[in-house]
Every structure is written in C-alpha cells, then in structure tokens.
C-alpha positions in Angstrom: 69.8 84.2 157.5 70.6 82.4 160.8 73.5 80.0 160.5 73.1 76.5 162.0 75.8 74.0 163.0 75.0 70.6 161.6 73.9 68.2 164.4 70.9 66.3 165.5 69.5 69.1 167.6 69.4 71.5 164.6 67.9 69.1 162.0 64.4 70.6 162.2 65.7 74.1 161.4 68.0 72.8 158.7 65.1 70.8 157.1 63.6 74.2 156.1 66.6 74.7 153.8 67.8 71.3 152.5 66.6 67.7 152.6 67.3 65.9 155.9 66.7 62.4 157.3 62.9 61.8 157.8 63.4 58.6 159.7 63.9 58.4 163.5 67.7 57.9 163.9 67.3 57.2 167.6 65.4 54.0 166.7 68.1 52.6 164.4 70.0 49.5 165.5 73.6 49.0 164.3 73.5 46.3 161.7 76.6 47.4 159.8 80.0 48.3 161.0 82.0 50.2 158.4 85.8 50.6 158.7 87.2 53.6 157.0 84.7 56.5 157.1 86.2 58.7 154.4 84.5 60.6 151.6 83.9 57.6 149.3 82.0 55.6 151.9 79.9 58.6 152.8 79.1 59.3 149.1 78.4 55.6 148.4 77.4 52.9 150.9 76.1 55.4 153.5 74.2 57.3 150.8 72.5 54.1 149.5 71.7 53.1 153.1 70.2 56.5 153.9 68.0 56.2 150.8 66.8 52.8 151.9 66.0 54.0 155.4 63.9 56.8 153.9 62.0 54.4 151.7 61.2 51.7 154.3 60.3 51.2 157.9 63.3 49.1 158.7 65.4 49.9 161.8 68.1 47.3 161.8 70.6 48.8 159.3 72.2 51.8 161.0 75.9 52.2 160.4 78.7 52.4 163.0 81.6 54.1 161.4 85.1 53.2 162.6 88.0 55.5 162.3 90.8 52.9 162.2 94.1 54.9 162.1 95.6 57.7 164.2 95.5 59.9 161.0 91.7 59.6 161.1 91.5 61.8 164.2 90.0 64.8 162.4 87.2 62.9 160.6 86.4 61.1 163.9 86.2 64.4 165.9 84.2 66.1 163.1 81.6 63.4 162.7 81.3 62.8 166.5 80.6 66.5 167.0 77.9 66.4 164.2 76.2 63.2 165.6 77.4 61.3 162.5 75.5 63.7 160.2 77.1 65.3 157.1 76.0 67.0 153.9 76.3 65.2 150.6 76.9 67.8 147.8 76.3 66.4 144.3 77.9 68.5 141.7 75.7 68.2 138.6 77.0 68.5 135.1 75.2 71.8 134.6 77.0 73.3 137.6 74.0 73.1 140.0 74.4 71.6 143.4 72.1 69.0 144.9 72.4 69.0 148.7 71.0 66.7 151.3 72.0 65.7 154.9 72.8 61.9 155.3 71.8 60.3 158.6 72.6 56.6 158.2 75.8 56.8 160.3 74.5 56.7 163.8 77.6 55.7 165.8 81.3 56.8 165.5 84.2 54.9 167.1 87.9 55.8 167.2 89.8 52.5 167.2 93.3 53.8 168.4 91.7 55.2 171.6 89.7 52.2 172.5 90.4 49.0 170.5 88.3 46.7 172.7 85.2 49.0 172.1 85.6 48.3 168.4 86.1 44.6 168.8 83.1 44.3 171.1 80.9 46.3 168.7 81.7 44.0 165.8 81.1 41.0 168.1 77.6 42.3 169.0 75.1 39.9 167.5 73.0 42.8 166.1 75.9 43.5 163.7 75.4 41.4 160.6 77.8 43.0 158.1 81.3 44.6 158.3 82.1 46.7 155.3 85.6 48.1 154.3 87.1 51.1 152.5 90.7 50.7 153.7 92.2 51.6 150.3 94.0 49.3 147.9 97.1 49.4 150.1 95.2 48.3 153.2 95.1 44.6 152.3 98.8 43.9 153.0 99.2 42.1 149.7 102.7 41.7 148.2 102.6 41.9 144.4 105.9 40.1 144.1 105.0 37.1 146.2 101.3 37.2 145.3 100.6 36.6 149.0 100.1 38.2 152.4 103.0 40.2 153.7 103.8 38.2 156.9 106.8 40.4 157.8 104.8 43.7 158.0 105.7 45.2 161.5 102.1 46.1 162.0 101.0 42.5 161.5 103.6 41.2 163.9 102.5 43.8 166.4 98.9 42.6 166.2 99.9 39.0 166.7 101.8 40.0 169.8 99.0 42.4 171.0 95.7 40.7 170.0 93.4 42.9 172.1 95.0 46.2 171.1 95.4 45.7 167.3 96.4 48.3 164.7 95.3 46.6 161.5 91.9 45.6 160.2 92.9 42.0 160.3 93.6 42.1 164.0 90.2 43.7 164.7 88.3 41.3 162.5 90.0 38.2 163.9 89.3 39.1 167.5 85.7 40.1 166.8 85.1 36.8 165.0 86.8 34.9 167.8 84.5 36.5 170.3 81.4 35.7 168.3 82.4 32.1 168.1 83.1 31.9 171.8 79.7 33.5 172.5 77.9 31.1 170.2 76.8 33.9 167.8 76.5 33.8 164.1 79.3 35.0 161.9 79.0 38.1 159.7 79.5 39.1 156.1 82.7 41.0 155.4 82.2 43.2 152.3 85.0 45.1 150.7 84.1 48.3 148.9 87.6 48.9 147.6 88.8 49.1 144.1 90.3 45.6 143.8 89.3 43.0 141.3 87.9 40.1 143.3 87.9 42.3 146.4 85.9 39.7 148.3 88.4 37.0 147.4 91.2 39.3 148.3 89.7 40.0 151.7 89.1 36.4 152.5 92.6 35.3 151.4 94.3 38.0 153.3 92.2 37.6 156.5 92.7 33.8 156.5 96.4 34.3 156.0 96.5 36.4 159.1 94.2 34.1 161.1 96.4 31.2 160.2 99.3 33.0 161.9 97.4 34.5 164.8 94.5 32.2 165.7 94.8 29.0 163.5 92.0 27.2 165.4 89.6 29.9 164.1 90.2 29.2 160.4 87.6 26.4 160.0 84.9 28.4 161.8 85.4 31.5 159.5 85.3 29.3 156.4 81.9 28.0 157.6 80.3 31.1 159.1 81.7 34.2 157.3 81.1 35.2 153.7 83.1 37.6 151.5 81.0 38.9 148.5 82.8 40.5 145.7 81.6 44.0 144.7 82.2 46.8 142.2 81.8 50.3 143.4 81.8 53.5 141.5 81.3 57.2 142.3 84.0 59.9 141.7 84.4 61.6 145.1 87.1 64.3 145.2 88.5 65.7 148.4 86.4 68.3 150.1 87.9 71.8 149.7 87.5 74.9 151.9 85.5 76.4 149.1 83.0 73.6 149.3 82.5 74.2 153.0 82.1 77.9 152.4 79.7 77.5 149.6 77.4 75.4 151.8 77.6 78.1 154.5 77.0 80.9 152.0 74.1 79.3 150.1 72.0 77.8 152.9 73.8 79.0 156.1 74.7 75.5 157.3 78.0 75.0 159.1 79.2 71.5 158.2 82.9 71.0 159.0 83.3 68.1 156.6 80.7 67.8 153.8 81.2 65.3 151.0 81.2 66.3 147.3 80.7 63.8 144.5 79.5 63.4 140.9 75.9 62.5 140.1 76.9 59.0 138.7 76.9 56.1 141.1 77.0 52.3 140.7 77.2 49.4 143.1 77.2 45.8 141.9 77.3 43.1 144.6 77.4 39.3 144.7 74.4 38.1 146.6 76.4 36.1 149.2 75.4 37.2 152.7 75.5 34.8 155.7 73.4 36.8 158.2 70.9 38.9 156.3 71.4 42.1 154.3 69.7 45.4 153.5 67.5 45.6 150.4 70.0 47.9 148.7 68.6 46.9 145.3 65.5 48.9 146.2 67.6 52.1 145.9 69.7 51.2 142.8 72.3 48.6 143.7 72.6 45.5 141.6 72.9 42.0 143.0 74.4 39.5 140.6 75.9 36.1 140.6 79.2 37.2 139.2 80.7 40.6 139.6 84.0 39.9 137.7 83.0 41.3 134.3 81.8 44.6 135.9 84.7 45.1 138.1 87.3 44.2 135.5 85.7 46.8 133.1 85.6 49.5 135.8 89.1 48.9 137.3 90.9 48.7 133.9 89.0 51.6 132.3 87.8 54.1 135.0 90.5 53.6 137.6 93.3 53.0 135.2 92.0 56.0 133.2 92.2 58.1 136.3 95.9 57.0 136.7 96.7 57.9 133.1 95.2 61.4 133.5 96.8 61.8 136.9 100.4 61.0 136.0 100.4 62.7 132.5 98.4 65.6 133.9 100.8 66.1 136.9 103.9 66.1 134.6 102.1 68.6 132.4 101.5 71.0 135.3 97.8 70.5 135.6 96.1 70.5 139.0 92.8 68.8 138.4 91.5 65.8 136.3 89.1 67.9 134.2 92.1 70.1 133.1 94.0 67.0 132.0 91.1 65.4 130.1 90.5 68.7 128.3 94.1 68.6 127.0 93.5 67.2 123.4 96.7 65.1 123.3 96.2 63.5 126.8 92.6 62.8 126.0 93.6 61.2 122.7 96.2 59.1 124.6 93.6 57.9 127.0 91.2 57.0 124.2 94.0 55.0 122.4 94.9 53.2 125.6 91.3 52.2 126.3 90.6 51.1 122.7 93.9 49.5 121.8 95.1 47.9 125.1 92.1 47.6 127.5 89.1 46.8 125.3 90.7 43.6 123.8 91.0 42.2 127.3 87.3 42.7 128.1 85.8 39.9 126.0 83.2 38.6 128.5 81.0 41.7 129.0 77.6 40.4 127.9 74.9 43.1 128.0 77.4 46.0 128.3 77.7 48.7 125.7 81.4 49.2 126.0 81.7 52.1 123.6 79.0 54.0 125.5 80.7 53.2 128.8 84.0 54.6 127.6 82.3 57.7 126.2 80.6 58.3 129.6 84.0 58.1 131.4 85.4 60.9 129.3 82.3 63.0 130.1 82.6 62.2 133.8 86.3 62.9 133.9 85.6 66.2 132.2 83.0 67.4 134.7 84.5 70.9 135.4 82.4 71.2 138.5 84.1 68.2 140.2 87.6 69.6 140.2 89.1 66.3 141.3 92.6 67.0 142.5 95.4 65.2 140.6 97.4 65.0 143.8 94.5 62.8 145.2 94.3 60.6 142.1 98.1 60.0 142.1 98.3 59.2 145.8 99.4 55.7 146.7 100.1 54.8 143.1 102.3 52.0 144.2 99.2 50.2 145.4 97.0 51.3 142.5 99.2 50.5 139.4 99.4 46.7 140.2 95.6 46.5 140.4 94.5 49.0 137.7 97.2 48.7 135.0 99.4 45.7 135.3 96.7 43.0 134.8 96.0 44.6 131.4 99.7 44.5 130.6 100.0 40.9 131.7 97.1 39.8 129.4 98.5 41.7 126.4 101.9 40.2 126.9 100.3 36.7 126.9 98.2 37.4 123.8 100.8 39.5 121.9 98.6 42.6 122.3 99.9 46.2 122.4 101.7 47.4 125.6 103.0 50.6 124.2 100.6 52.9 126.0 100.9 51.2 129.3 104.7 51.2 129.0 104.6 55.0 128.3 102.4 55.5 131.4 104.9 53.5 133.6 107.8 55.5 132.1 106.0 58.8 132.9 105.4 57.5 136.4 109.1 56.9 136.8 109.8 60.5 135.9 106.9 61.8 138.0 108.5 59.9 141.0 111.5 62.3 140.8 109.1 64.9 142.3 109.0 67.7 139.7 106.7 68.5 136.9 108.2 69.6 133.5 108.1 73.2 134.6 110.2 72.4 137.6 107.4 72.8 140.1 107.4 70.4 143.1 104.8 67.6 142.9 103.0 66.6 146.1 103.6 62.9 146.2 101.7 60.8 148.8 102.7 57.2 148.7 103.7 54.6 151.3 106.6 53.7 148.9 107.6 57.3 148.1 111.2 56.9 149.2 111.8 53.7 147.2 110.0 55.1 144.2 112.2 58.2 144.3 115.4 56.3 144.8 114.8 54.1 141.8 113.6 57.1 139.8 116.9 58.8 140.5 118.9 55.7 139.3 116.6 55.6 136.2 117.3 59.2 135.4 121.1 58.6 135.6 121.2 56.4 132.5 119.5 53.3 133.7 115.7 53.6 133.0 115.1 49.9 133.8 116.0 50.5 137.4 112.4 51.7 138.1 111.1 48.3 137.1 113.3 46.6 139.7 110.7 47.4 142.4 109.5 43.8 142.6 106.7 44.4 145.1 105.1 46.6 142.5 106.1 45.1 139.1 106.7 41.5 140.0 108.6 39.9 137.2 107.8 42.5 134.5 111.5 43.2 134.1 111.9 39.8 132.5 109.7 40.7 129.6 111.9 42.0 126.8 109.0 43.3 124.8 107.7 45.4 127.7 111.2 46.6 128.7 111.9 47.7 125.2 108.6 49.7 124.9 109.2 51.2 128.4 112.8 52.2 127.7 111.8 53.8 124.3 109.0 55.7 126.0 111.4 56.9 128.9 114.0 58.1 126.5 111.4 59.9 124.4 110.0 61.6 127.4 113.4 62.8 128.5 114.4 64.0 125.0 111.1 65.5 123.8 109.0 66.1 126.9 105.5 64.9 127.6 103.5 66.9 125.0 105.6 65.9 122.0 106.1 62.3 123.2 102.3 61.9 123.7 101.7 63.4 120.2 104.2 61.1 118.6 102.7 58.0 120.3 99.2 59.0 119.4 100.1 59.2 115.7 101.7 55.7 115.5 
C-alpha cells in the first residue's frame, strides 16, 4: 500500500483510508486564536470545532494555533509542514482504534520568531475568541500570596519589551490595546486549563498584569472582554513512537505527531461570550450558567485521582496509570480518598450521580489501551497539587473532616521528590520547582519531615495546621519504615 504524508495535497488519497475533513478549509476565516497547541487542545477544542464544521456550513470559526514558547518549536514545525492537519486516534476500551484527520486548525504561528505577527492576528477583528491551554503553571499565580507574581523575570521582561513579549499576558495586553486603538470590539478569553474558576483566574491574572503594564487599558477590558469559566475533560496521553508507527502500519499514513486519547470527552462552559461564539453545543458541549459544581467535581476527583495514581505508582515502580490503578492496594487507597475526603466536600452537585462518576473514573484510569505515562501525570506537580488536592484539604480542616489520605499523598510526594522509586530506579521529574522540591525533600529525609511543607508558594500556611502536620509526619515515617505497599495497606484498613 502506498504511504502518504499527511498534508492538504494528499487528503483525497488519505480519505480512501480514514475519515478526513469534508469542509473546504481554504474558505475558513480565523475566528479563534488558540495559545498552546499541544495534545489536549487537539483532542478537545479542535476536535469539537472540527465536528461543528462538518455539521454546518459556517466558515467563521477556523482556529489559528499559536506555539508560545521556544520549546514548542517541534510541534510548530510539524503542524506547519502538515498544513495544520493531524490524526486523532481514539483508543476504545475494546482495544480498537478510531482514526480521523482533524482540519479545524488552519493557521500556525510561532510566537518567539515573530511576536508582532501573533499580536496582530489576535487584534484582527475577525478573531472573536482567544482560548488557552497554557498549563496550570502558566497563570503566574503564587499560592502563598494568593496573587499575581509581580517579580517573575518573564513578567518584568514583557513590561520592558511590550512589542516582543514572552508571556501570554504580554501578548493579550498588546492585542487588546491594538483593538481598542483601532475601534474594534474586544474578544472572549476562554481558559481550557484545569483550574477551578479558570475564567476568574484568567481575568484576575491578566488585569493584574495590565495594571502594571498598561493601566489605562483596565477599564476597557472590564467593559469589552469576557472570561467564561469552563470544565474540560479528556485523557490525552503523550504520543509515543509506537502510535506513529501503528498509524503508518495500519493505513500507510505518515503523520509526524498524531494525537491519542480516550473515547470519553466533556466540555462544560459558561455562556458568557462578548463577540459571538460557535454552536459547540450542537456537537456535545454543555453551556450552563454556573460551571463551578462540575469543575470542582472533576478537579478534585479526576485530576487529584491522577495525582494519587501518579505519585504512588511512581514510587511503586509502575510506568503507566493503568498499571497503578490495577494495583489492588493503590486502587483501594484512591477509592478511600475519593469517598472519605473528596465526596463530603461536593455537596452542591444537583443532577449528578456521584457514585457512577467515581466508578467511571476507575474504568477510564484502567483503560489498558491508553497507557498514560506516569511521568506525564506527575509533571509540574508543584502547580497541580495546590489546585487539585489542597482545596479539599482546606475544606476538611475547616469542617473537621479526614485529611489522612491527602497527608499520605503529600508525604509520598516528598519522598518521590528525592528522585528515586523504592527499587532505587531514577524517576524522571519534570517540574519548574524541581530543585526546590528536591532540596526540601533531602532535608525532610534527614530527620525533619516537616521541611517539605515549608515551600510556601505551594503549601501556603498548611504548616500551621497541627492536625495536618501530625497526619503528614505519621505518614512520612510509616513510608520510610514500611515502604509504600505496607503503608498503603495499613492506611486502607484503618
């Protein structure tokens, strides 16, 4: 079978093998600029938009993908060479593979090479929405001060170099300034990141930056820009060489960076758009007045559950999430954590079958075809733990609820941060705070477990809670004395 490289010119031939866009991509206008064109965006928002373009005759909602960071060079070059096209590979529970080419990304820009091109694109009046997947750590939020980190060198650089920014805040500010100067409407900024109140967070962080960089713009943004909250969900592991090879072997399509994901997907959005929006609800998205109950449930169960499986699984020597969830003791720990510590904090979930949702999570985590790498799940834990885990801890400390399982998780994270699993193998730790985490973990391992909780930008004032510190110290000492398997077993039987 002849092999075809994925690009616009080869779509007709490729269409004989798998589904491809049936709409005329050349007629699409760019209505959406998306910053952060990684796997999740391409499995989620770009997928929903592709389905909508198939189902309607609209032409105003093409996506321009922006590669924001120098480290995004590879994804930019790949998508540029493929005309924005990529294959979405859905790994079904039965092991089968559903494949389709997604065509909603019609432009690709590389911000570090041409910052003004990105600013001008977002300032174009055809653009009505800017969406973000910049990771939890991309919002420049300091957990200790509960505010924008004004001392971040990248932020100070953007203020000094407004037309050649490095951060998302610098780009958004200059694009909105240009729209105001040109007499154009504002746009909607929609976060698609795993942060509770992600719209509120985006607004607060952007306005904090604008107050420093362009204070005269604050009132205009307040009046002409909206920041809807949203909840996003689709497990999207990193693409592996075997995924690329499988696509080539099964259908002779040469795609340098396909996206793999689970079949489940969910997108819940506040209907607060200042300049029009796609009818995403026609292809499965939900528009609601209040996203908070949905996102609180998802962040504290799915995302925190991933963190539990990641940290405990890593220490146990597992490589993938499905391996960890099929460990009976780790699975039991996760169930206890969800039932005992998370569920009591989720009192406002009308119309949601919480027990069914928790059961579905265990099934999704256990999908042996996904093979989500534990290294990926544990990456940037310093940004994830304050968002996924600590709000549950705070609530339970206020209501005298259990904190034993969360304390055990934090203790395990402290040991994980030493960089070795229990078999002595090196752990691949990717975290902006890796050095700090390791330094504090070393102090903790030398007879002072509480030292790890001294990282104020992560834990805030948690060190002042005697009850949490006691539970954490006990867990840490048990982990050191008995190891992860026996310590988990002992906690599960309490």
